[in-house]
All heavy atoms as TSV, in Angstrom:
chain	resi	resn	atom	element	x	y	z
A	1	MET	N	N	101.890	72.653	165.093
A	1	MET	CA	C	101.688	72.022	163.788
A	1	MET	C	C	100.683	72.801	162.935
A	1	MET	O	O	100.816	72.839	161.719
A	1	MET	CB	C	101.203	70.575	164.023
A	1	MET	CG	C	101.121	69.768	162.785
A	1	MET	SD	S	102.768	69.423	162.177
A	1	MET	CE	C	102.397	68.518	160.753
A	2	ALA	N	N	99.706	73.411	163.597
A	2	ALA	CA	C	98.695	74.167	162.867
A	2	ALA	C	C	99.303	75.400	162.208
A	2	ALA	O	O	98.882	75.801	161.124
A	2	ALA	CB	C	97.556	74.559	163.799
A	3	ALA	N	N	100.326	75.986	162.826
A	3	ALA	CA	C	100.975	77.171	162.258
A	3	ALA	C	C	101.731	76.807	160.982
A	3	ALA	O	O	101.721	77.569	160.000
A	3	ALA	CB	C	101.922	77.790	163.278
A	4	ILE	N	N	102.368	75.670	160.986
A	4	ILE	CA	C	103.103	75.228	159.790
A	4	ILE	C	C	102.134	74.930	158.655
A	4	ILE	O	O	102.372	75.302	157.500
A	4	ILE	CB	C	103.972	73.986	160.123
A	4	ILE	CG1	C	105.058	74.364	161.119
A	4	ILE	CG2	C	104.581	73.403	158.861
A	4	ILE	CD1	C	105.875	73.198	161.617
A	5	THR	N	N	101.034	74.288	158.960
A	5	THR	CA	C	100.023	73.983	157.948
A	5	THR	C	C	99.447	75.272	157.360
A	5	THR	O	O	99.293	75.394	156.141
A	5	THR	CB	C	98.896	73.129	158.556
A	5	THR	OG1	O	99.446	71.966	159.140
A	5	THR	CG2	C	97.895	72.728	157.492
A	6	SER	N	N	99.162	76.245	158.220
A	6	SER	CA	C	98.637	77.524	157.739
A	6	SER	C	C	99.662	78.244	156.863
A	6	SER	O	O	99.306	78.841	155.840
A	6	SER	CB	C	98.266	78.412	158.923
A	6	SER	OG	O	97.227	77.836	159.668
A	7	ALA	N	N	100.929	78.193	157.254
A	7	ALA	CA	C	101.984	78.840	156.473
A	7	ALA	C	C	102.143	78.181	155.112
A	7	ALA	O	O	102.288	78.865	154.082
A	7	ALA	CB	C	103.305	78.804	157.239
A	8	VAL	N	N	102.098	76.878	155.057
A	8	VAL	CA	C	102.220	76.148	153.785
A	8	VAL	C	C	101.040	76.469	152.875
A	8	VAL	O	O	101.211	76.699	151.672
A	8	VAL	CB	C	102.344	74.624	154.040
A	8	VAL	CG1	C	102.207	73.838	152.748
A	8	VAL	CG2	C	103.660	74.306	154.716
A	9	ILE	N	N	99.841	76.514	153.443
A	9	ILE	CA	C	98.654	76.832	152.641
A	9	ILE	C	C	98.737	78.272	152.126
A	9	ILE	O	O	98.411	78.546	150.964
A	9	ILE	CB	C	97.375	76.594	153.462
A	9	ILE	CG1	C	97.179	75.097	153.694
A	9	ILE	CG2	C	96.153	77.182	152.756
A	9	ILE	CD1	C	96.050	74.736	154.630
A	10	ALA	N	N	99.202	79.191	152.954
A	10	ALA	CA	C	99.333	80.592	152.526
A	10	ALA	C	C	100.374	80.724	151.423
A	10	ALA	O	O	100.154	81.431	150.422
A	10	ALA	CB	C	99.696	81.463	153.723
A	11	ILE	N	N	101.506	80.080	151.561
A	11	ILE	CA	C	102.565	80.135	150.530
A	11	ILE	C	C	102.062	79.504	149.239
A	11	ILE	O	O	102.299	80.044	148.144
A	11	ILE	CB	C	103.849	79.452	151.048
A	11	ILE	CG1	C	104.456	80.290	152.171
A	11	ILE	CG2	C	104.845	79.255	149.918
A	11	ILE	CD1	C	105.610	79.621	152.883
A	12	ALA	N	N	101.361	78.389	149.319
A	12	ALA	CA	C	100.808	77.745	148.116
A	12	ALA	C	C	99.792	78.666	147.445
A	12	ALA	O	O	99.753	78.762	146.209
A	12	ALA	CB	C	100.176	76.409	148.475
A	13	GLY	N	N	98.984	79.363	148.231
A	13	GLY	CA	C	98.010	80.299	147.663
A	13	GLY	C	C	98.688	81.453	146.946
A	13	GLY	O	O	98.256	81.871	145.863
A	14	VAL	N	N	99.748	81.982	147.538
A	14	VAL	CA	C	100.488	83.077	146.887
A	14	VAL	C	C	101.117	82.598	145.582
A	14	VAL	O	O	101.063	83.286	144.558
A	14	VAL	CB	C	101.554	83.648	147.851
A	14	VAL	CG1	C	102.505	84.578	147.116
A	14	VAL	CG2	C	100.896	84.362	149.010
A	15	ILE	N	N	101.701	81.416	145.597
A	15	ILE	CA	C	102.331	80.871	144.384
A	15	ILE	C	C	101.292	80.624	143.297
A	15	ILE	O	O	101.496	80.987	142.129
A	15	ILE	CB	C	103.109	79.573	144.723
A	15	ILE	CG1	C	104.324	79.917	145.580
A	15	ILE	CG2	C	103.520	78.838	143.452
A	15	ILE	CD1	C	105.049	78.713	146.136
A	16	LEU	N	N	100.161	80.035	143.641
A	16	LEU	CA	C	99.114	79.796	142.646
A	16	LEU	C	C	98.526	81.103	142.126
A	16	LEU	O	O	98.203	81.214	140.937
A	16	LEU	CB	C	98.013	78.913	143.243
A	16	LEU	CG	C	98.403	77.456	143.480
A	16	LEU	CD1	C	97.279	76.710	144.183
A	16	LEU	CD2	C	98.760	76.775	142.170
A	17	GLY	N	N	98.396	82.094	142.997
A	17	GLY	CA	C	97.922	83.406	142.555
A	17	GLY	C	C	98.892	84.054	141.580
A	17	GLY	O	O	98.491	84.647	140.576
A	18	TRP	N	N	100.188	83.971	141.860
A	18	TRP	CA	C	101.208	84.529	140.954
A	18	TRP	C	C	101.159	83.830	139.593
A	18	TRP	O	O	101.233	84.488	138.551
A	18	TRP	CB	C	102.580	84.383	141.588
A	18	TRP	CG	C	103.641	85.010	140.750
A	18	TRP	CD1	C	104.480	84.381	139.885
A	18	TRP	CD2	C	103.939	86.390	140.658
A	18	TRP	NE1	N	105.295	85.290	139.272
A	18	TRP	CE2	C	104.989	86.544	139.735
A	18	TRP	CE3	C	103.431	87.527	141.273
A	18	TRP	CZ2	C	105.522	87.782	139.414
A	18	TRP	CZ3	C	103.985	88.748	140.949
A	18	TRP	CH2	C	105.001	88.865	140.037
A	19	ILE	N	N	101.024	82.520	139.600
A	19	ILE	CA	C	100.948	81.765	138.338
A	19	ILE	C	C	99.704	82.177	137.556
A	19	ILE	O	O	99.759	82.342	136.327
A	19	ILE	CB	C	100.962	80.247	138.624
A	19	ILE	CG1	C	102.341	79.824	139.145
A	19	ILE	CG2	C	100.600	79.446	137.381
A	19	ILE	CD1	C	102.405	78.405	139.653
A	20	ALA	N	N	98.588	82.364	138.237
A	20	ALA	CA	C	97.354	82.777	137.557
A	20	ALA	C	C	97.516	84.154	136.922
A	20	ALA	O	O	97.073	84.383	135.788
A	20	ALA	CB	C	96.185	82.779	138.546
A	21	ILE	N	N	98.165	85.075	137.632
A	21	ILE	CA	C	98.389	86.416	137.074
A	21	ILE	C	C	99.329	86.341	135.872
A	21	ILE	O	O	99.112	87.008	134.857
A	21	ILE	CB	C	98.939	87.360	138.164
A	21	ILE	CG1	C	97.845	87.647	139.187
A	21	ILE	CG2	C	99.479	88.648	137.569
A	21	ILE	CD1	C	98.319	88.397	140.406
A	22	GLU	N	N	100.372	85.544	135.967
A	22	GLU	CA	C	101.314	85.399	134.845
A	22	GLU	C	C	100.619	84.832	133.601
A	22	GLU	O	O	100.868	85.281	132.490
A	22	GLU	CB	C	102.470	84.466	135.242
A	22	GLU	CG	C	103.452	85.069	136.195
A	22	GLU	CD	C	104.409	86.040	135.517
A	22	GLU	OE1	O	104.666	85.889	134.316
A	22	GLU	OE2	O	104.878	86.950	136.214
A	23	ILE	N	N	99.747	83.878	133.781
A	23	ILE	CA	C	99.051	83.277	132.645
A	23	ILE	C	C	98.018	84.247	132.074
A	23	ILE	O	O	97.900	84.405	130.855
A	23	ILE	CB	C	98.382	81.942	133.066
A	23	ILE	CG1	C	99.463	80.895	133.344
A	23	ILE	CG2	C	97.430	81.443	131.991
A	23	ILE	CD1	C	98.936	79.614	133.951
A	24	ALA	N	N	97.274	84.925	132.937
A	24	ALA	CA	C	96.201	85.815	132.475
A	24	ALA	C	C	96.748	87.057	131.774
A	24	ALA	O	O	96.157	87.544	130.808
A	24	ALA	CB	C	95.323	86.224	133.653
A	25	CYS	N	N	97.864	87.566	132.228
A	25	CYS	CA	C	98.408	88.825	131.696
A	25	CYS	C	C	99.671	88.609	130.875
A	25	CYS	O	O	100.502	89.517	130.768
A	25	CYS	CB	C	98.698	89.777	132.849
A	25	CYS	SG	S	97.272	90.155	133.856
A	26	LYS	N	N	99.837	87.442	130.297
A	26	LYS	CA	C	101.071	87.098	129.606
A	26	LYS	C	C	101.438	88.076	128.479
A	26	LYS	O	O	102.587	88.516	128.418
A	26	LYS	CB	C	100.982	85.675	129.054
A	26	LYS	CG	C	102.268	85.179	128.461
A	26	LYS	CD	C	102.176	83.731	128.045
A	26	LYS	CE	C	103.508	83.269	127.507
A	26	LYS	NZ	N	103.502	81.865	127.168
A	27	PRO	N	N	100.523	88.474	127.579
A	27	PRO	CA	C	100.931	89.392	126.504
A	27	PRO	C	C	101.417	90.746	127.020
A	27	PRO	O	O	102.429	91.266	126.553
A	27	PRO	CB	C	99.667	89.559	125.667
A	27	PRO	CG	C	98.830	88.377	125.975
A	27	PRO	CD	C	99.155	87.997	127.380
A	28	CYS	N	N	100.710	91.301	127.993
A	28	CYS	CA	C	101.119	92.599	128.547
A	28	CYS	C	C	102.450	92.489	129.271
A	28	CYS	O	O	103.308	93.370	129.146
A	28	CYS	CB	C	100.069	93.123	129.514
A	28	CYS	SG	S	98.582	93.708	128.713
A	29	LEU	N	N	102.616	91.449	130.026
A	29	LEU	CA	C	103.854	91.285	130.775
A	29	LEU	C	C	105.049	91.076	129.842
A	29	LEU	O	O	106.134	91.589	130.105
A	29	LEU	CB	C	103.727	90.116	131.754
A	29	LEU	CG	C	102.740	90.326	132.908
A	29	LEU	CD1	C	102.585	89.042	133.704
A	29	LEU	CD2	C	103.213	91.445	133.800
A	30	GLU	N	N	104.848	90.328	128.751
A	30	GLU	CA	C	105.956	90.113	127.814
A	30	GLU	C	C	106.378	91.413	127.146
A	30	GLU	O	O	107.569	91.694	127.012
A	30	GLU	CB	C	105.565	89.079	126.762
A	30	GLU	CG	C	105.562	87.668	127.281
A	30	GLU	CD	C	105.173	86.654	126.212
A	30	GLU	OE1	O	104.801	87.069	125.094
A	30	GLU	OE2	O	105.235	85.458	126.509
A	31	LYS	N	N	105.408	92.235	126.729
A	31	LYS	CA	C	105.740	93.517	126.108
A	31	LYS	C	C	106.476	94.424	127.090
A	31	LYS	O	O	107.436	95.101	126.725
A	31	LYS	CB	C	104.471	94.210	125.611
A	31	LYS	CG	C	103.865	93.556	124.401
A	31	LYS	CD	C	102.617	94.292	123.981
A	31	LYS	CE	C	101.930	93.596	122.833
A	31	LYS	NZ	N	100.686	94.277	122.444
A	32	GLY	N	N	106.022	94.444	128.321
A	32	GLY	CA	C	106.680	95.266	129.327
A	32	GLY	C	C	108.088	94.802	129.623
A	32	GLY	O	O	109.012	95.615	129.750
A	33	ARG	N	N	108.275	93.498	129.707
A	33	ARG	CA	C	109.614	92.967	129.970
A	33	ARG	C	C	110.553	93.216	128.795
A	33	ARG	O	O	111.736	93.495	128.988
A	33	ARG	CB	C	109.530	91.474	130.282
A	33	ARG	CG	C	108.904	91.211	131.633
A	33	ARG	CD	C	108.717	89.744	131.918
A	33	ARG	NE	N	108.090	89.563	133.221
A	33	ARG	CZ	C	107.240	88.606	133.504
A	33	ARG	NH1	N	106.909	87.718	132.590
A	33	ARG	NH2	N	106.724	88.511	134.709
A	34	GLU	N	N	110.034	93.130	127.556
A	34	GLU	CA	C	110.860	93.451	126.388
A	34	GLU	C	C	111.260	94.928	126.395
A	34	GLU	O	O	112.399	95.272	126.075
A	34	GLU	CB	C	110.113	93.130	125.099
A	34	GLU	CG	C	109.973	91.647	124.831
A	34	GLU	CD	C	109.087	91.363	123.638
A	34	GLU	OE1	O	108.662	92.311	122.945
A	34	GLU	OE2	O	108.821	90.177	123.384
A	35	ALA	N	N	110.335	95.805	126.776
A	35	ALA	CA	C	110.648	97.234	126.839
A	35	ALA	C	C	111.702	97.519	127.903
A	35	ALA	O	O	112.621	98.325	127.688
A	35	ALA	CB	C	109.381	98.032	127.120
A	36	ILE	N	N	111.599	96.853	129.025
A	36	ILE	CA	C	112.596	97.039	130.081
A	36	ILE	C	C	113.949	96.520	129.616
A	36	ILE	O	O	114.985	97.170	129.831
A	36	ILE	CB	C	112.145	96.336	131.379
A	36	ILE	CG1	C	110.944	97.061	131.976
A	36	ILE	CG2	C	113.285	96.259	132.385
A	36	ILE	CD1	C	110.294	96.333	133.137
A	37	ASP	N	N	113.970	95.358	128.966
A	37	ASP	CA	C	115.235	94.811	128.460
A	37	ASP	C	C	115.874	95.747	127.447
A	37	ASP	O	O	117.093	95.952	127.459
A	37	ASP	CB	C	115.012	93.432	127.835
A	37	ASP	CG	C	114.682	92.373	128.869
A	37	ASP	OD1	O	114.958	92.612	130.067
A	37	ASP	OD2	O	114.146	91.316	128.483
A	38	ARG	N	N	115.060	96.325	126.545
A	38	ARG	CA	C	115.607	97.255	125.560
A	38	ARG	C	C	116.157	98.507	126.222
A	38	ARG	O	O	117.199	99.020	125.833
A	38	ARG	CB	C	114.551	97.646	124.532
A	38	ARG	CG	C	114.383	96.627	123.440
A	38	ARG	CD	C	113.390	97.124	122.444
A	38	ARG	NE	N	112.079	97.049	123.102
A	38	ARG	CZ	C	110.986	97.637	122.712
A	38	ARG	NH1	N	110.995	98.393	121.661
A	38	ARG	NH2	N	109.865	97.495	123.357
A	39	SER	N	N	115.439	99.025	127.219
A	39	SER	CA	C	115.891	100.269	127.851
A	39	SER	C	C	117.159	100.053	128.669
A	39	SER	O	O	117.929	100.988	128.859
A	39	SER	CB	C	114.796	100.855	128.725
A	39	SER	OG	O	114.567	100.037	129.851
A	40	LEU	N	N	117.380	98.855	129.156
A	40	LEU	CA	C	118.587	98.573	129.930
A	40	LEU	C	C	119.757	98.120	129.061
A	40	LEU	O	O	120.862	97.996	129.556
A	40	LEU	CB	C	118.287	97.511	130.993
A	40	LEU	CG	C	117.281	97.924	132.072
A	40	LEU	CD1	C	116.995	96.757	132.990
A	40	LEU	CD2	C	117.797	99.113	132.851
A	41	ASN	N	N	119.524	97.883	127.777
A	41	ASN	CA	C	120.571	97.428	126.864
A	41	ASN	C	C	121.342	98.646	126.348
A	41	ASN	O	O	120.788	99.479	125.636
A	41	ASN	CB	C	119.935	96.662	125.704
A	41	ASN	CG	C	120.973	96.094	124.762
A	41	ASN	OD1	O	122.172	96.247	124.953
A	41	ASN	ND2	N	120.503	95.430	123.727
A	42	PRO	N	N	122.636	98.757	126.647
A	42	PRO	CA	C	123.388	99.936	126.183
A	42	PRO	C	C	123.634	99.938	124.674
A	42	PRO	O	O	123.916	100.991	124.107
A	42	PRO	CB	C	124.702	99.845	126.956
A	42	PRO	CG	C	124.826	98.425	127.352
A	42	PRO	CD	C	123.432	97.888	127.485
A	43	ASP	N	N	123.507	98.802	124.016
A	43	ASP	CA	C	123.738	98.725	122.567
A	43	ASP	C	C	122.474	98.973	121.761
A	43	ASP	O	O	122.512	98.958	120.530
A	43	ASP	CB	C	124.308	97.354	122.187
A	43	ASP	CG	C	125.668	97.131	122.809
A	43	ASP	OD1	O	126.401	98.128	122.981
A	43	ASP	OD2	O	125.991	95.971	123.125
A	44	TYR	N	N	121.332	99.168	122.418
A	44	TYR	CA	C	120.065	99.348	121.717
A	44	TYR	C	C	119.970	100.770	121.179
A	44	TYR	O	O	120.208	101.739	121.886
A	44	TYR	CB	C	118.893	99.070	122.662
A	44	TYR	CG	C	117.554	99.432	122.087
A	44	TYR	CD1	C	117.013	98.690	121.050
A	44	TYR	CD2	C	116.836	100.512	122.554
A	44	TYR	CE1	C	115.785	99.010	120.510
A	44	TYR	CE2	C	115.617	100.850	122.026
A	44	TYR	CZ	C	115.089	100.097	121.005
A	44	TYR	OH	O	113.883	100.421	120.465
A	45	ASP	N	N	119.611	100.886	119.913
A	45	ASP	CA	C	119.409	102.186	119.282
A	45	ASP	C	C	117.953	102.260	118.820
A	45	ASP	O	O	117.549	101.501	117.943
A	45	ASP	CB	C	120.350	102.344	118.095
A	45	ASP	CG	C	120.281	103.714	117.467
A	45	ASP	OD1	O	119.662	104.617	118.069
A	45	ASP	OD2	O	120.848	103.904	116.378
A	46	PRO	N	N	117.153	103.171	119.369
A	46	PRO	CA	C	115.743	103.225	118.979
A	46	PRO	C	C	115.536	103.599	117.521
A	46	PRO	O	O	114.498	103.312	116.957
A	46	PRO	CB	C	115.141	104.280	119.901
A	46	PRO	CG	C	116.243	104.900	120.641
A	46	PRO	CD	C	117.476	104.101	120.423
A	47	ASP	N	N	116.530	104.222	116.891
A	47	ASP	CA	C	116.394	104.587	115.486
A	47	ASP	C	C	116.449	103.375	114.570
A	47	ASP	O	O	116.037	103.449	113.420
A	47	ASP	CB	C	117.491	105.571	115.079
A	47	ASP	CG	C	117.332	106.906	115.776
A	47	ASP	OD1	O	116.186	107.241	116.134
A	47	ASP	OD2	O	118.334	107.601	115.955
A	48	ASP	N	N	116.938	102.242	115.053
A	48	ASP	CA	C	116.988	101.026	114.239
A	48	ASP	C	C	115.610	100.415	114.050
A	48	ASP	O	O	115.402	99.620	113.147
A	48	ASP	CB	C	117.903	99.988	114.877
A	48	ASP	CG	C	119.363	100.405	114.830
A	48	ASP	OD1	O	119.697	101.292	114.007
A	48	ASP	OD2	O	120.157	99.852	115.608
A	49	ASP	N	N	114.631	100.761	114.885
A	49	ASP	CA	C	113.287	100.184	114.797
A	49	ASP	C	C	112.395	100.886	113.787
A	49	ASP	O	O	111.287	100.447	113.551
A	49	ASP	CB	C	112.599	100.231	116.160
A	49	ASP	CG	C	113.179	99.207	117.116
A	49	ASP	OD1	O	113.880	98.303	116.639
A	49	ASP	OD2	O	112.925	99.325	118.319
A	50	LEU	N	N	112.838	101.972	113.197
A	50	LEU	CA	C	112.001	102.700	112.245
A	50	LEU	C	C	111.762	101.855	111.005
A	50	LEU	O	O	112.699	101.398	110.369
A	50	LEU	CB	C	112.655	104.028	111.850
A	50	LEU	CG	C	112.809	105.060	112.952
A	50	LEU	CD1	C	113.522	106.284	112.411
A	50	LEU	CD2	C	111.455	105.450	113.496
A	51	GLN	N	N	110.493	101.653	110.668
A	51	GLN	CA	C	110.155	100.866	109.488
A	51	GLN	C	C	109.466	101.718	108.435
A	51	GLN	O	O	109.412	101.349	107.280
A	51	GLN	CB	C	109.253	99.699	109.882
A	51	GLN	CG	C	109.945	98.718	110.794
A	51	GLN	CD	C	109.029	97.593	111.205
A	51	GLN	OE1	O	107.866	97.543	110.852
A	51	GLN	NE2	N	109.562	96.671	111.983
A	52	ALA	N	N	108.940	102.871	108.809
A	52	ALA	CA	C	108.275	103.743	107.853
A	52	ALA	C	C	109.334	104.517	107.064
A	52	ALA	O	O	110.389	104.860	107.589
A	52	ALA	CB	C	107.373	104.727	108.589
A	53	PRO	N	N	109.083	104.775	105.789
A	53	PRO	CA	C	110.054	105.539	105.011
A	53	PRO	C	C	110.132	106.975	105.508
A	53	PRO	O	O	109.138	107.562	105.930
A	53	PRO	CB	C	109.507	105.470	103.584
A	53	PRO	CG	C	108.060	105.197	103.749
A	53	PRO	CD	C	107.926	104.383	105.004
A	54	LEU	N	N	111.343	107.527	105.483
A	54	LEU	CA	C	111.507	108.898	105.939
A	54	LEU	C	C	110.912	109.876	104.938
A	54	LEU	O	O	110.474	110.961	105.299
A	54	LEU	CB	C	112.986	109.203	106.158
A	54	LEU	CG	C	113.651	108.401	107.277
A	54	LEU	CD1	C	115.132	108.726	107.343
A	54	LEU	CD2	C	112.991	108.693	108.598
A	55	ASN	N	N	110.885	109.499	103.650
A	55	ASN	CA	C	110.321	110.351	102.608
A	55	ASN	C	C	109.139	109.609	101.996
A	55	ASN	O	O	109.305	108.805	101.077
A	55	ASN	CB	C	111.382	110.661	101.546
A	55	ASN	CG	C	110.880	111.640	100.514
A	55	ASN	OD1	O	109.781	112.168	100.632
A	55	ASN	ND2	N	111.685	111.881	99.495
A	56	PRO	N	N	107.899	109.844	102.462
A	56	PRO	CA	C	106.762	109.094	101.941
A	56	PRO	C	C	106.405	109.467	100.506
A	56	PRO	O	O	105.718	108.734	99.837
A	56	PRO	CB	C	105.621	109.443	102.890
A	56	PRO	CG	C	106.016	110.748	103.475
A	56	PRO	CD	C	107.523	110.764	103.511
A	57	ASN	N	N	106.893	110.606	100.009
A	57	ASN	CA	C	106.611	111.048	98.648
A	57	ASN	C	C	107.942	111.127	97.893
A	57	ASN	O	O	108.587	112.166	97.885
A	57	ASN	CB	C	105.908	112.409	98.682
A	57	ASN	CG	C	105.429	112.829	97.309
A	57	ASN	OD1	O	105.444	112.026	96.380
A	57	ASN	ND2	N	105.019	114.063	97.180
A	58	PRO	N	N	108.381	110.037	97.248
A	58	PRO	CA	C	109.710	110.028	96.634
A	58	PRO	C	C	109.820	110.914	95.394
A	58	PRO	O	O	110.913	111.277	94.993
A	58	PRO	CB	C	109.938	108.564	96.276
A	58	PRO	CG	C	108.580	107.990	96.163
A	58	PRO	CD	C	107.707	108.765	97.107
A	59	ASP	N	N	108.717	111.297	94.761
A	59	ASP	CA	C	108.761	112.127	93.563
A	59	ASP	C	C	108.717	113.601	93.981
A	59	ASP	O	O	107.691	114.081	94.452
A	59	ASP	CB	C	107.569	111.797	92.656
A	59	ASP	CG	C	107.628	112.539	91.330
A	59	ASP	OD1	O	108.698	113.100	91.003
A	59	ASP	OD2	O	106.604	112.557	90.630
A	60	PRO	N	N	109.806	114.348	93.825
A	60	PRO	CA	C	109.813	115.740	94.304
A	60	PRO	C	C	108.946	116.674	93.458
A	60	PRO	O	O	108.592	117.753	93.906
A	60	PRO	CB	C	111.287	116.136	94.220
A	60	PRO	CG	C	111.871	115.224	93.205
A	60	PRO	CD	C	111.082	113.955	93.285
A	61	GLN	N	N	108.567	116.280	92.248
A	61	GLN	CA	C	107.766	117.131	91.375
A	61	GLN	C	C	106.283	117.108	91.729
A	61	GLN	O	O	105.572	118.053	91.440
A	61	GLN	CB	C	107.933	116.701	89.901
A	61	GLN	CG	C	109.352	116.819	89.397
A	61	GLN	CD	C	109.844	118.256	89.420
A	61	GLN	OE1	O	109.084	119.184	89.216
A	61	GLN	NE2	N	111.124	118.429	89.689
A	62	SER	N	N	105.816	116.037	92.303
A	62	SER	CA	C	104.388	115.940	92.617
A	62	SER	C	C	104.132	116.452	94.021
A	62	SER	O	O	104.992	116.416	94.892
A	62	SER	CB	C	103.911	114.500	92.485
A	62	SER	OG	O	104.505	113.705	93.481
A	63	HIS	N	N	102.937	116.931	94.252
A	63	HIS	CA	C	102.541	117.425	95.557
A	63	HIS	C	C	101.827	116.310	96.302
A	63	HIS	O	O	101.223	115.427	95.689
A	63	HIS	CB	C	101.615	118.637	95.398
A	63	HIS	CG	C	102.291	119.794	94.718
A	63	HIS	ND1	N	103.243	120.542	95.336
A	63	HIS	CD2	C	102.174	120.284	93.459
A	63	HIS	CE1	C	103.673	121.470	94.491
A	63	HIS	NE2	N	103.040	121.325	93.349
A	64	PRO	N	N	101.836	116.323	97.635
A	64	PRO	CA	C	101.252	115.213	98.396
A	64	PRO	C	C	99.772	114.981	98.144
A	64	PRO	O	O	99.317	113.861	98.156
A	64	PRO	CB	C	101.485	115.597	99.851
A	64	PRO	CG	C	102.443	116.716	99.851
A	64	PRO	CD	C	102.447	117.310	98.487
A	65	GLY	N	N	98.988	116.030	97.884
A	65	GLY	CA	C	97.552	115.860	97.732
A	65	GLY	C	C	97.107	115.638	96.305
A	65	GLY	O	O	95.939	115.400	96.034
A	66	ILE	N	N	98.024	115.716	95.332
A	66	ILE	CA	C	97.663	115.618	93.918
A	66	ILE	C	C	98.305	114.365	93.344
A	66	ILE	O	O	99.484	114.133	93.502
A	66	ILE	CB	C	98.159	116.856	93.138
A	66	ILE	CG1	C	97.581	118.118	93.751
A	66	ILE	CG2	C	97.816	116.739	91.672
A	66	ILE	CD1	C	98.145	119.387	93.162
A	67	SER	N	N	97.500	113.555	92.655
A	67	SER	CA	C	98.071	112.368	92.039
A	67	SER	C	C	98.803	112.757	90.759
A	67	SER	O	O	98.501	113.757	90.123
A	67	SER	CB	C	96.975	111.340	91.734
A	67	SER	OG	O	96.104	111.844	90.762
A	68	SER	N	N	99.786	111.943	90.368
A	68	SER	CA	C	100.613	112.284	89.213
A	68	SER	C	C	99.845	112.190	87.899
A	68	SER	O	O	100.182	112.845	86.927
A	68	SER	CB	C	101.832	111.354	89.173
A	68	SER	OG	O	101.403	110.022	89.046
A	69	SER	N	N	98.771	111.394	87.840
A	69	SER	CA	C	98.028	111.254	86.590
A	69	SER	C	C	97.195	112.507	86.285
A	69	SER	O	O	96.996	112.847	85.137
A	69	SER	CB	C	97.122	110.023	86.644
A	69	SER	OG	O	96.174	110.178	87.664
A	70	THR	N	N	96.721	113.202	87.304
A	70	THR	CA	C	95.904	114.393	87.055
A	70	THR	C	C	96.737	115.655	86.962
A	70	THR	O	O	96.325	116.615	86.336
A	70	THR	CB	C	94.853	114.573	88.161
A	70	THR	OG1	O	95.530	114.714	89.416
A	70	THR	CG2	C	93.876	113.414	88.183
A	71	SER	N	N	97.931	115.678	87.529
A	71	SER	CA	C	98.712	116.912	87.521
A	71	SER	C	C	99.422	117.130	86.192
A	71	SER	O	O	99.736	118.242	85.854
A	71	SER	CB	C	99.720	116.880	88.656
A	71	SER	OG	O	100.628	115.823	88.463
A	72	SER	N	N	99.673	116.068	85.404
A	72	SER	CA	C	100.419	116.227	84.151
A	72	SER	C	C	99.499	116.505	82.957
A	72	SER	O	O	99.978	116.934	81.920
A	72	SER	CB	C	101.254	114.983	83.878
A	72	SER	OG	O	100.395	113.877	83.711
A	73	LYS	N	N	98.196	116.282	83.097
A	73	LYS	CA	C	97.273	116.508	81.986
A	73	LYS	C	C	96.611	117.876	82.110
A	73	LYS	O	O	96.175	118.250	83.203
A	73	LYS	CB	C	96.180	115.446	81.970
A	73	LYS	CG	C	96.698	114.037	81.710
A	73	LYS	CD	C	95.560	113.064	81.738
A	73	LYS	CE	C	96.060	111.652	81.548
A	73	LYS	NZ	N	94.986	110.683	81.658
A	74	PRO	N	N	96.517	118.624	81.028
A	74	PRO	CA	C	95.812	119.907	81.122
A	74	PRO	C	C	94.301	119.668	81.194
A	74	PRO	O	O	93.785	118.678	80.704
A	74	PRO	CB	C	96.198	120.624	79.819
A	74	PRO	CG	C	96.636	119.541	78.892
A	74	PRO	CD	C	97.164	118.417	79.748
A	75	LEU	N	N	93.621	120.595	81.803
A	75	LEU	CA	C	92.174	120.513	81.946
A	75	LEU	C	C	91.496	120.877	80.627
A	75	LEU	O	O	91.764	121.921	80.063
A	75	LEU	CB	C	91.706	121.462	83.062
A	75	LEU	CG	C	90.222	121.455	83.360
A	75	LEU	CD1	C	89.795	120.077	83.851
A	75	LEU	CD2	C	89.887	122.506	84.383
A	76	GLN	N	N	90.642	119.985	80.125
A	76	GLN	CA	C	89.939	120.248	78.856
A	76	GLN	C	C	88.490	120.563	79.146
A	76	GLN	O	O	87.812	119.828	79.881
A	76	GLN	CB	C	90.034	119.025	77.933
A	76	GLN	CG	C	91.464	118.742	77.489
A	76	GLN	CD	C	91.505	117.509	76.607
A	76	GLN	OE1	O	90.514	116.823	76.398
A	76	GLN	NE2	N	92.681	117.237	76.074
A	77	ILE	N	N	87.998	121.618	78.539
A	77	ILE	CA	C	86.603	122.021	78.739
A	77	ILE	C	C	85.805	121.761	77.481
A	77	ILE	O	O	86.191	121.927	76.403
A	77	ILE	CB	C	86.504	123.505	79.128
A	77	ILE	CG1	C	87.271	123.719	80.420
A	77	ILE	CG2	C	85.074	123.914	79.258
A	77	ILE	CD1	C	87.306	125.126	80.888
């Protein structure tokens, strides 16, 4: 009878430990599980997740480091 009691206590301890880990690490575990689900999904296309514009400078006449208000005005001395 003592062996059964010890086994039940050990199994209960493992289950409670697993629940504690799941609660404590929930955000990390959810992100990891979502990444695994995406990688195993054959219909998933990683290019669909792009949210940044491919062309951050839509005006081809202006340069990236120069604002349009200063580049069109001549310098007056």
